[in-house]
Residue, then its C-alpha position, 0 to 999 in steps of 0.5 A: m188428364e196428365e199430358a201425354i208425356f211425348v207426341a212425335e211431330e206437330t201433327k195428331p198421333l195416329v198410334g198411342i203407345i201406353m205403357g204400365s210402368e216407366s221401367d218399360m221405356p227402355n224396351m219400347e224405345p224400338c216401337m218408338k224408333q221403327l214408327e218414326e222411321f215409317g213418318i208416323p206421329y205417336e203418343v206414349k203415355v205411362a199409366s198402370a192398369h192396377r195403379k191408375p186405372a181412372e187414368v188409363h180409361e180416360w187415356a183410352s176412351g178418349a184416344e180415338g177423338r184424338g185421331m189415334r186409329v191404333i194402340v201398342a199397350a206394354a206391360g209385365k207380370a200381370a199385364h192388364l194393360g191391353g185387355v184394359v184399354a181394349a175395353y174402353t175403346p173400338l181401336p185395335v190394340i197390340a200387346v207387348p209382354m215384357k219380360t220379367s225377373d219372375l217368369g221371364g215374361l211368360d207371365s206376361l205373354l200369357s195374361m196377354v193372350q187369354m182376354p175374354s171372348g169379345v176383347p180381343v188383342a193381338c200380341v206379339a213377342i216378349n219385348g217385340a216392341k218393333n214388331a208392334a209397330i210394324l204390326a200397327v202401320q200394317m193395320l193403318g195400311t189397311g185404310n191408308d195407300e201411304c202406310r201399305k206403300k211404306i210397309a210394302d218398301f220395308k218388307a222388299k228392302m228387308a229382302e234385298 
């Protein structure tokens, strides 16, 4: 399997970010930036559910063993990446629908929220990468006081 294209810091990543195409990278930068601001290590992978399904399977099925606790999956158009990843991991998956030229991202959004029973995927707004990072840290905070404090401080600062 090809190595992840980026791992923040020298620690094990807690959040895995996977996107279907390199062209999604600019729209996912707010997710990476927000995780960096929270001090949360992450890994980024580019692999399409349709063009590289075996690679997605290998990456997703090994994510927990590599230390990840939450996965953010970004995709456009048919946008099956989040559901495919969720099929191969017990970790929570947050989907980020990408805005598309065809239907403005509505196609991506609908693909992501229509998961079959037993394969849940959380979903944020079209191009909602920053919110995906915040939600990922909130999920981490359910079992980590430090992450929970980071979110509480973030929300307090927003209220000022």
